[in-house]
Residue frames relative to the residue before (quaternion, step in Angstrom):
aa qw qx qy qz dx dy dz
M 1.0000 0.0000 0.0000 0.0000 0.00 0.00 0.00
N 0.6204 0.5165 -0.3095 0.5025 3.52 1.45 0.01
N 0.1656 0.8029 -0.5403 0.1899 3.63 0.97 0.79
P 0.3899 -0.7718 0.4357 0.2500 3.61 -0.37 1.20
G 0.5816 0.5518 -0.3738 0.4663 3.66 1.15 -0.47
K 0.6645 0.4987 -0.3325 0.4463 3.56 0.93 -0.83
Q 0.6260 0.5810 -0.3265 0.4048 3.46 1.07 -1.04
Y 0.6742 0.4952 -0.2919 0.4637 3.55 0.94 -0.90
M 0.6880 0.4589 -0.3060 0.4716 3.53 0.81 -0.96
R 0.5978 0.5441 -0.3966 0.4350 3.71 0.96 -0.64
R 0.6486 0.5105 -0.3514 0.4419 3.68 0.84 -0.87
E 0.7031 0.4859 -0.2912 0.4298 3.53 0.77 -1.07
Y 0.7151 0.4265 -0.2970 0.4674 3.65 0.77 -0.87
L 0.5644 0.5631 -0.3908 0.4599 3.65 1.07 -0.46
R 0.6408 0.5270 -0.3044 0.4679 3.54 1.08 -1.04
V 0.6549 0.5262 -0.3057 0.4481 3.59 0.85 -1.00
R 0.6417 0.5427 -0.2749 0.4670 3.55 0.87 -1.02
R 0.6802 0.5140 -0.2736 0.4453 3.64 0.81 -1.09
E 0.7206 0.4667 -0.2580 0.4431 3.55 1.11 -0.79
L 0.3889 0.7291 -0.4785 0.2968 3.60 1.20 0.09
E 0.4750 -0.6578 0.5042 0.2959 3.59 -0.99 0.88
P 0.5777 -0.6156 0.4251 0.3264 3.61 -1.06 0.81
E 0.6443 0.4979 -0.3380 0.4719 3.64 0.99 -0.62
F 0.6428 0.4914 -0.3594 0.4649 3.63 0.89 -0.76
R 0.6378 0.5361 -0.3320 0.4423 3.59 0.97 -1.02
R 0.6508 0.5554 -0.3086 0.4156 3.57 0.86 -0.86
M 0.6737 0.4970 -0.2331 0.4948 3.50 1.10 -1.13
A 0.6701 0.4908 -0.2846 0.4787 3.56 0.97 -0.97
D 0.6271 0.5433 -0.3377 0.4445 3.61 0.91 -0.85
A 0.6617 0.4958 -0.2984 0.4768 3.62 0.95 -0.92
A 0.6897 0.4618 -0.3112 0.4629 3.67 0.80 -0.85
I 0.6421 0.4653 -0.3418 0.5044 3.75 1.00 -0.69
N 0.6523 0.4975 -0.3723 0.4341 3.73 0.82 -0.58
A 0.6214 0.5331 -0.3023 0.4881 3.55 1.08 -0.82
A 0.6906 0.4953 -0.2927 0.4383 3.60 0.85 -0.93
L 0.6132 0.5549 -0.3210 0.4615 3.50 1.11 -0.72
A 0.6641 0.5354 -0.2803 0.4402 3.54 0.92 -0.93
K 0.7232 0.4091 -0.2581 0.4929 3.56 1.17 -0.49
L 0.4834 0.6703 -0.4453 0.3447 3.67 1.12 0.01
P 0.4802 -0.6803 0.4544 0.3165 3.70 -0.70 0.94
E 0.6052 0.5657 -0.3659 0.4241 3.60 1.06 -0.55
V 0.6464 0.5058 -0.2513 0.5130 3.54 1.33 -0.70
I 0.6899 0.4912 -0.3125 0.4303 3.47 0.78 -1.06
R 0.6729 0.4677 -0.2754 0.5027 3.65 1.05 -0.83
A 0.5935 0.6119 -0.4085 0.3263 3.65 0.84 -0.52
E 0.2827 -0.7394 0.5776 0.1996 3.39 -1.18 0.73
R 0.7398 0.2382 -0.1032 0.6208 3.52 1.32 -0.68
I 0.0117 -0.7822 0.6229 -0.0058 3.61 -0.93 1.02
G 0.2644 -0.7251 0.6190 0.1454 3.55 -1.13 0.81
V 0.0518 -0.8301 0.5523 -0.0567 3.54 -0.57 1.19
Y 0.3137 -0.7366 0.5588 0.2163 3.57 -0.80 0.80
L 0.3139 -0.7226 0.5631 0.2497 3.58 -1.22 0.27
S 0.4991 -0.7239 0.3817 0.2851 3.63 -0.50 1.13
D 0.3808 -0.7035 0.5438 0.2535 3.49 -1.13 0.60
G 0.6729 -0.4838 0.2845 0.4818 3.65 1.22 0.25
F 0.7268 0.3412 -0.1936 0.5638 3.60 1.34 -0.35
E 0.5928 0.5142 -0.3465 0.5139 3.56 1.20 -0.45
V 0.6487 -0.4643 0.4203 0.4324 3.60 -1.27 0.33
D 0.3326 -0.7478 0.5514 0.1615 3.52 -0.89 1.09
L 0.1332 -0.8133 0.5661 0.0179 3.57 -0.55 1.29
A 0.2579 0.7630 -0.5593 0.1961 3.78 0.97 0.54
E 0.6686 0.4793 -0.3386 0.4568 3.57 0.76 -0.81
F 0.6312 0.5077 -0.3413 0.4769 3.75 0.93 -0.77
L 0.6215 0.5684 -0.3170 0.4361 3.58 0.95 -1.00
A 0.6767 0.4831 -0.2727 0.4841 3.55 0.88 -1.06
W 0.6314 0.5166 -0.3448 0.4644 3.64 0.98 -0.81
C 0.6565 0.5264 -0.3242 0.4321 3.62 0.85 -0.90
L 0.7069 0.4672 -0.2887 0.4457 3.58 0.95 -0.89
K 0.5996 0.5485 -0.3431 0.4710 3.50 1.23 -0.62
D 0.6877 0.5062 -0.2489 0.4570 3.52 1.11 -0.94
G 0.5036 -0.6773 0.4003 0.3571 3.62 1.30 -0.06
K 0.3958 0.7023 -0.4973 0.3207 3.58 1.09 0.57
E 0.4197 -0.6169 0.5719 0.3409 3.61 -1.04 0.47
V 0.1532 -0.7969 0.5843 0.0061 3.59 -0.82 1.13
Y 0.0707 -0.7925 0.6057 -0.0072 3.59 -0.75 1.06
V 0.0751 -0.7713 0.6318 0.0140 3.50 -1.00 0.85
P 0.5091 -0.6386 0.4759 0.3263 3.61 -1.19 0.60
R 0.0319 -0.7381 0.6721 0.0495 3.48 -1.45 0.68
S 0.4865 -0.6137 0.5128 0.3517 3.70 -0.96 0.61
R 0.4663 -0.6342 0.5463 0.2861 3.52 -1.05 0.79
A 0.6570 -0.5379 0.3906 0.3556 3.52 -1.21 0.83
N 0.8601 0.0984 -0.0354 0.4992 3.67 -0.95 0.61
D 0.6782 0.4219 -0.2956 0.5241 3.69 1.11 0.37
G 0.2959 -0.7847 0.5226 0.1537 3.57 -0.59 1.09
A 0.7805 0.3727 -0.2035 0.4588 3.71 1.00 -0.54
E 0.6861 0.4311 -0.3149 0.4942 3.60 1.13 -0.14
Y 0.1545 -0.7885 0.5945 0.0311 3.41 -1.09 1.05
E 0.1430 -0.7455 0.6370 0.1345 3.70 -1.24 0.43
M 0.3890 -0.7060 0.5289 0.2655 3.45 -1.28 0.33
V 0.1577 -0.7917 0.5900 0.0165 3.52 -0.95 1.00
E 0.3610 -0.7258 0.5387 0.2295 3.60 -0.96 0.91
I 0.1202 -0.8057 0.5786 0.0396 3.53 -0.92 0.96
R 0.1874 -0.8095 0.5431 0.1207 3.60 -0.94 0.66
D 0.7869 0.0836 -0.0845 0.6055 3.54 1.26 -0.31
S 0.3342 -0.8150 0.4490 0.1503 3.47 -0.17 1.45
S 0.5998 0.5878 -0.3415 0.4220 3.50 1.17 -0.63
R 0.7774 0.3468 -0.1526 0.5021 3.61 1.01 -0.79
E 0.7611 0.4134 -0.2644 0.4242 3.65 0.99 -0.58
L 0.6663 0.5379 -0.3005 0.4199 3.57 1.25 -0.21
V 0.0763 -0.8101 0.5813 0.0017 3.56 -0.88 0.96
Q 0.5346 -0.5744 0.4428 0.4338 3.67 -1.06 0.06
G 0.1469 -0.8265 0.5433 0.0052 3.46 -0.73 1.09
K 0.8285 -0.1633 0.1844 0.5030 3.50 -1.18 -0.74
Y 0.8429 0.1267 -0.1604 0.4978 3.52 -1.14 1.01
G 0.5925 -0.5637 0.3588 0.4499 3.69 1.36 0.19
L 0.5109 0.6614 -0.4222 0.3512 3.65 1.26 0.09
M 0.4683 -0.6470 0.5029 0.3304 3.53 -1.04 0.56
E 0.0851 0.7610 -0.6359 0.0962 3.52 -1.04 0.86
P 0.6720 -0.4639 0.3728 0.4406 3.67 -1.36 0.32
S 0.4903 -0.6337 0.4872 0.3474 3.58 -1.16 0.52
R 0.6597 -0.5169 0.3782 0.3931 3.54 -1.21 0.26
E 0.5808 0.5905 -0.3777 0.4139 3.61 1.16 -0.45
V 0.6523 0.4617 -0.3145 0.5122 3.64 1.13 -0.49
P 0.4157 -0.7704 0.4354 0.2102 3.54 -0.71 1.15
A 0.5476 -0.5955 0.4578 0.3687 3.58 -1.01 0.61
T 0.3471 -0.7210 0.5484 0.2428 3.59 -1.17 0.47
P 0.4304 -0.6902 0.5070 0.2851 3.68 -0.77 0.97
A 0.6409 -0.5744 0.3546 0.3656 3.52 -1.15 0.84
V 0.6193 0.5473 -0.3841 0.4116 3.71 0.98 -0.81
A 0.6579 0.5185 -0.3364 0.4303 3.63 0.98 -0.60
R 0.6668 0.4900 -0.2824 0.4853 3.62 1.23 -0.30
S 0.3223 0.7934 -0.4797 0.1913 3.60 1.32 0.04
G 0.8292 0.1611 -0.1511 0.5134 3.46 -0.94 0.92
M 0.3389 0.7615 -0.4812 0.2715 3.80 1.08 0.16
T 0.3933 -0.6690 0.5871 0.2304 3.53 -1.18 0.92
W 0.1668 -0.8020 0.5708 0.0562 3.62 -0.59 1.10
L 0.1458 -0.7082 0.6868 0.0745 3.55 -1.16 0.99
V 0.0700 -0.8388 0.5350 -0.0728 3.51 -0.50 1.36
P 0.3817 -0.7249 0.5436 0.1824 3.55 -0.82 1.13
G 0.0817 0.7950 -0.6010 -0.0097 3.56 -1.22 0.04
V 0.5665 -0.5956 0.4719 0.3188 3.45 -1.37 0.19
A 0.7574 -0.0772 0.0944 0.6415 3.59 1.13 -0.80
F 0.0904 -0.7586 0.6434 0.0487 3.46 -1.41 0.39
D 0.2430 -0.7479 0.5990 0.1508 3.57 -1.39 0.28
R 0.6589 -0.5268 0.3961 0.3625 3.63 -1.38 -0.05
F 0.6481 0.5059 -0.3375 0.4583 3.53 1.29 0.22
G 0.6259 -0.5579 0.3279 0.4351 3.71 1.22 0.22
C 0.4971 0.6433 -0.4243 0.3988 3.50 1.27 0.26
R 0.0424 -0.7742 0.6291 0.0545 3.57 -1.07 0.72
L 0.2618 -0.7181 0.6139 0.1972 3.61 -1.20 0.56
G 0.2302 -0.7758 0.5778 0.1063 3.44 -0.88 1.09
R 0.7399 -0.3945 0.3083 0.4494 3.56 -1.18 -0.58
G 0.5652 -0.6199 0.3408 0.4244 3.53 1.32 -0.21
K 0.6237 0.5563 -0.3718 0.4041 3.62 1.09 0.15
G 0.4622 -0.7220 0.4256 0.2897 3.59 1.33 0.08
I 0.2838 0.7947 -0.5006 0.1931 3.63 1.20 0.34
Y 0.7535 0.3724 -0.2336 0.4889 3.56 0.77 -1.05
D 0.5903 0.5589 -0.4061 0.4175 3.61 1.03 -0.42
R 0.6898 0.4561 -0.2884 0.4826 3.51 1.06 -0.71
L 0.6099 0.5241 -0.3664 0.4681 3.65 1.16 -0.58
L 0.7217 0.4637 -0.2348 0.4572 3.66 0.94 -0.99
Q 0.4512 0.6951 -0.4657 0.3104 3.64 1.17 -0.35
G 0.8424 0.1553 -0.1248 0.5007 3.58 -0.78 1.05
E 0.5243 0.6506 -0.4131 0.3621 3.63 1.10 -0.30
T 0.2603 -0.8119 0.5025 0.1433 3.58 -0.78 0.89
G 0.5392 0.6421 -0.3941 0.3762 3.67 1.18 -0.24
P 0.6789 -0.5018 0.3398 0.4145 3.53 -1.18 0.21
K 0.1688 -0.7878 0.5819 0.1110 3.69 -0.85 0.71
I 0.0570 -0.8401 0.5374 -0.0467 3.47 -0.23 1.40
G 0.2597 -0.7605 0.5794 0.1359 3.58 -0.60 1.20
V 0.1620 -0.7738 0.6100 0.0537 3.56 -1.06 1.00
F 0.0647 0.8095 -0.5551 0.1800 3.51 -0.62 1.36
Y 0.3848 -0.6027 0.6044 0.3512 3.41 -1.46 -0.11
S 0.6684 -0.5682 0.3238 0.3542 3.45 -1.09 0.72
I 0.6494 0.5443 -0.2901 0.4448 3.52 1.24 -0.73
Q 0.5607 0.5958 -0.3395 0.4641 3.54 1.44 0.01
E 0.5179 0.6673 -0.3977 0.3583 3.57 1.27 -0.09
C 0.1253 -0.7932 0.5943 0.0439 3.54 -0.78 0.87
R 0.6264 -0.5409 0.4062 0.3875 3.61 -1.05 0.64
E 0.7802 -0.1651 0.1840 0.5746 3.64 0.67 -1.10
L 0.1994 -0.7943 0.5622 0.1152 3.56 -0.69 0.86
P 0.4787 -0.6210 0.5114 0.3516 3.60 -1.09 0.58
K 0.1893 -0.7811 0.5932 0.0452 3.55 -1.06 0.97
D 0.2157 -0.7455 0.6244 0.0889 3.45 -1.18 1.04
S 0.6665 -0.5446 0.3384 0.3804 3.52 -1.12 0.42
H 0.6897 0.4474 -0.2996 0.4841 3.69 1.06 -0.54
D 0.4830 0.6749 -0.4426 0.3396 3.67 1.12 -0.02
V 0.2414 -0.7789 0.5617 0.1396 3.52 -0.75 1.03
P 0.3747 -0.7765 0.4529 0.2270 3.60 -0.53 1.11
L 0.4892 -0.6311 0.5235 0.2971 3.59 -1.36 0.50
D 0.3665 -0.6757 0.5651 0.2996 3.63 -1.29 0.30
M 0.7990 -0.0588 0.0154 0.5982 3.54 1.20 -0.39
A 0.1993 -0.7476 0.6056 0.1861 3.58 -1.30 0.18
V 0.2295 -0.7570 0.6062 0.0822 3.58 -1.13 0.80
T 0.0520 0.7709 -0.6336 0.0400 3.61 -0.83 0.99
E 0.7183 -0.4800 0.2781 0.4199 3.55 -1.20 0.05
L 0.6925 0.4627 -0.2288 0.5040 3.42 1.49 -0.45
E 0.8340 -0.0602 0.0615 0.5450 3.70 0.89 -0.51
V 0.4339 -0.5951 0.6253 0.2582 3.41 -1.62 0.11
I 0.0321 -0.7768 0.6283 0.0284 3.69 -0.69 0.96
R 0.1903 -0.7806 0.5940 0.0407 3.34 -0.97 1.21
Y 0.2353 -0.7964 0.5341 0.1584 3.64 -0.70 0.91
């Protein structure tokens, strides 16, 4: 997880993403949320795994609300108690009441909401954040391997969610990296 090429790329793509203008971010977020709601993989899905934005990632709040209104089971990540690197998925039904500020200042389900066993998430459609992506199904995360561990062995579609400026010609790949099935940006849907 300490690949020097990945570390350099991570710094550069995080910087580029941080420097996006707020107006562009709002328009791109709206376009991405709308594109996600039209994907056959999402429309057919009974269970959706959705990340909660750190403020620089694509904001999926509108999409999350749509999923809940549509009757889908919605799961979001939460850091495990007393562990900074391991995360678990938790089903939420009311984002206004069940989410609290958690690790690194990110919103996550409160500890009163029980974690969901992996078997209950079988076939779930995953929306995955990242720092960068390429046209080969690779994504670059923050370097802690959180999503690679969460996605290990998962059979449902894995959809990367990015701004188009996060596209890289080709990312370095390690053996533990879990590939994406598609990526969605404000400009297009890319299937691998």
